[in-house]
C-alpha positions in Angstrom: -6.4 9.3 14.8 -4.1 10.5 11.8 -1.8 8.3 9.2 0.5 9.2 6.4 1.1 7.8 2.9 4.7 6.7 1.9 4.9 7.1 -1.7 4.6 3.2 -2.6 5.5 4.2 -6.1 8.9 5.3 -5.3 10.3 3.0 -2.5 9.3 0.0 -4.9 11.3 2.2 -7.2 13.9 2.8 -5.0 14.1 -0.5 -4.0 14.9 -2.1 -7.4 17.5 0.0 -8.5 19.6 0.2 -5.5 18.5 -3.1 -3.4 17.6 -5.2 -7.3 14.4 -6.8 -5.9 16.6 -8.7 -2.8 14.3 -7.0 -0.1 10.8 -7.8 0.4 8.4 -4.8 0.6 5.7 -4.9 2.5 2.8 -1.9 2.9 1.1 -1.4 6.1 -2.0 -0.5 5.4 -3.9 -1.3 8.7 -5.1 2.1 9.6 -5.2 3.9 6.4 -5.9 1.0 3.6 -9.3 1.3 3.7 -8.7 4.5 1.3 -8.0 2.3 -1.4 -11.9 2.3 -2.0 -12.3 5.8 -2.3 -12.0 6.9 -6.0 -10.6 10.3 -4.4 -7.7 8.7 -2.3 -6.8 5.4 -4.8 -3.9 7.6 -6.6 -2.3 7.0 -2.9 -1.8 3.4 -3.7 -0.3 3.9 -7.1 2.9 0.8 -7.0 0.9 -1.2 -4.4 0.4 -4.3 -7.3 4.4 -4.3 -7.2 4.6 -5.0 -3.4 5.2 -7.9 -1.9 2.6 -7.6 0.7 -0.2 -5.7 2.2 -2.0 -5.5 5.1 -5.0 -4.4 5.8 -7.3 -3.9 8.2 -11.0 -2.9 7.5 -12.0 -2.6 11.4 -10.6 0.3 11.8 -12.3 2.5 9.4 -14.6 0.7 7.8 -16.0 -0.9 11.6 -16.0 -4.3 10.1 -15.5 -7.1 12.7 -11.9 -7.1 13.9 -11.8 -10.9 12.0 -11.8 -8.7 8.9 -8.1 -8.3 9.2 -6.0 -9.9 6.3 -2.0 -9.8 5.4 -2.2 -10.1 1.4 0.6 -11.5 -0.6 1.7 -12.2 -4.6 3.7 -14.9 -3.0 2.0 -18.0 -3.6 2.9 -20.7 -0.7 4.7 -18.4 1.5 2.3 -18.3 4.2 2.2 -22.3 4.7 6.0 -22.4 4.0 6.4 -19.9 7.2 3.4 -21.3 9.3 3.3 -24.8 8.3 3.7 -27.6 11.2 3.7 -30.7 8.8 1.6 -32.4 11.5 0.7 -35.1 9.2 -1.8 -35.9 12.2 -3.8 -32.5 11.8 -3.3 -32.3 7.8 -3.7 -35.7 6.1 -3.1 -34.9 2.1 -5.1 -38.0 1.5 -8.6 -36.7 3.0 -11.2 -35.8 0.6 -10.5 -31.7 0.1 -7.1 -31.6 1.8 -5.7 -29.3 -1.0 -8.9 -26.6 0.3 -7.7 -26.5 4.0 -6.0 -23.7 4.9 -5.2 -24.7 8.5 -1.7 -25.5 7.7 -1.1 -22.0 6.2 -2.3 -20.0 9.2 -0.3 -19.0 12.5 -2.9 -20.4 14.7 -3.5 -23.9 12.8 -7.0 -23.8 12.7 -8.9 -25.8 10.1 -10.6 -23.3 9.4 -8.9 -19.3 9.5 -10.9 -16.7 10.9 -11.9 -14.9 8.1 
């Protein structure tokens, strides 16, 4: 399997200049995202700190368990907004530690995400 790396910084600059931050910029690092840990290839990730989200699948290159797949975003609350069911019988704000229950922020609606 071979992959490629788009120039993230240039993509971000184009979006900021022509689209004026009205587009969600996502970097799919599913296969090559593990290269971020190598000093030899870190330059390929310049601009990553400016994108809206990043997919990273350590199981594809690092041999980690499949549950380590992740979707990262800098937008607080966006995953809950997209995935929440608002089922009061499942997620009660009155319970002890309710703010730490990530279940309503996951697409599987589990009390503990697989991570």
